[in-house]
C-alpha positions in Angstrom: 5.7 -16.8 -6.3 5.5 -14.1 -3.9 6.9 -12.7 -0.7 4.2 -12.6 2.3 5.3 -10.4 5.1 3.2 -10.6 8.4 4.1 -8.2 11.4 5.4 -9.8 14.5 3.4 -7.1 16.7 1.7 -4.8 14.5 0.3 -1.4 16.0 -1.8 -0.6 13.1 -3.6 -2.2 10.1 -0.5 -1.2 7.7 1.8 -3.2 10.1 -0.1 -6.5 9.5 0.6 -7.7 6.2 2.9 -6.7 3.1 2.8 -8.6 0.1 5.1 -8.6 -3.0 5.7 -10.6 -6.1 8.8 -11.9 -7.1 9.1 -9.7 -9.6 8.9 -6.5 -7.0 10.1 -8.1 -4.0 13.7 -8.7 -5.4 14.3 -5.1 -6.4 12.8 -3.8 -3.6 15.1 -6.2 -1.1 18.3 -5.2 -3.1 17.5 -1.9 -2.3 17.0 -2.4 1.1 20.2 -4.3 1.5 22.3 -1.7 -0.3 21.1 1.2 2.0 20.9 -0.7 5.0 23.8 -2.6 5.0 24.8 -1.3 8.5 21.5 -2.3 10.0 21.1 -5.8 8.6 23.4 -8.8 9.1 24.7 -11.2 6.4 22.1 -13.6 7.4 19.4 -11.2 7.5 20.5 -10.1 4.1 20.8 -13.7 2.5 17.2 -14.9 4.4 15.2 -12.0 3.1 15.7 -13.5 -0.5 13.9 -16.6 0.7 10.4 -17.5 2.0 11.3 -19.4 5.4 9.7 -17.0 7.8 12.8 -15.6 8.7 12.0 -12.7 11.3 13.4 -9.3 11.0 13.3 -7.8 14.9 11.5 -4.6 15.5 14.3 -2.7 16.4 15.7 -3.4 12.5 12.1 -2.9 11.0 12.1 0.4 12.5 15.6 1.5 11.3 14.8 0.4 8.0 11.7 2.5 7.9 13.7 5.5 9.4 16.2 5.0 6.5 13.8 4.8 3.9 11.9 8.0 5.0 15.6 9.5 5.1 16.6 8.7 1.6 13.2 10.0 0.2 13.3 13.1 1.9 17.0 13.4 -0.1 15.1 12.4 -2.9 17.6 9.5 -3.4 14.5 6.9 -4.0 13.2 8.9 -6.9 16.7 8.8 -8.3 17.3 5.2 -7.9 13.7 4.4 -9.5 14.8 6.7 -12.7 18.3 4.9 -13.0 16.8 1.6 -12.6 14.3 2.2 -15.2 16.7 3.5 -17.4 19.0 0.5 -17.1 15.6 -2.2 -17.6 15.1 0.1 -20.6 18.5 -0.7 -21.8 18.4 -4.1 -21.7 17.4 -6.5 -24.8 13.9 -7.0 -25.4 13.2 -10.6 -24.0 15.7 -10.2 -21.2 14.7 -11.9 -18.1 15.5 -8.8 -16.1 13.1 -6.7 -17.7 10.3 -8.4 -15.2 11.7 -6.8 -12.5 9.9 -3.6 -11.2 11.0 -0.7 -8.7 9.0 2.1 -7.8 9.1 4.7 -5.1 5.5 4.3 -4.2 6.0 0.7 -3.3 9.2 1.4 -1.4 7.3 4.0 0.8 4.6 1.3 1.2 7.1 -1.4 2.7 8.6 1.5 5.1 4.9 2.6 6.4 4.7 -1.7 6.8 8.1 -1.9 8.7 7.4 1.1 10.7 3.7 -0.5 11.8 5.0 -4.0 11.9 6.5 -4.5 15.3 9.0 -6.6 13.4 8.2 -9.2 10.4 8.4 -12.4 8.9 9.4 -13.0 5.6 7.3 -15.9 3.9 
């Protein structure tokens, strides 16, 4: 299962399409929701977890991108990645959660998509 995000009104190739399989999307979306809880409302947060073509409007997509860039400049994404990997490594072998991945580079790809997407649908 994967999450295919399509830009609503992309301004570049980067904003046309973003794909994440479930193992990458869930940790990414959780990170976004925690760090953008003043940008996203409850419905955005809930619907972002499903493949139902829910739309994040352009204004919110740009604010998400700006927040991610700001967090990156402060070193917060690298810090989160390190803590996340430490948490995963401490789980028992075979723990379901060990399948989920989080990396700064993937977050930055998502930020670029958000910035260039003109808003996006999550499907």
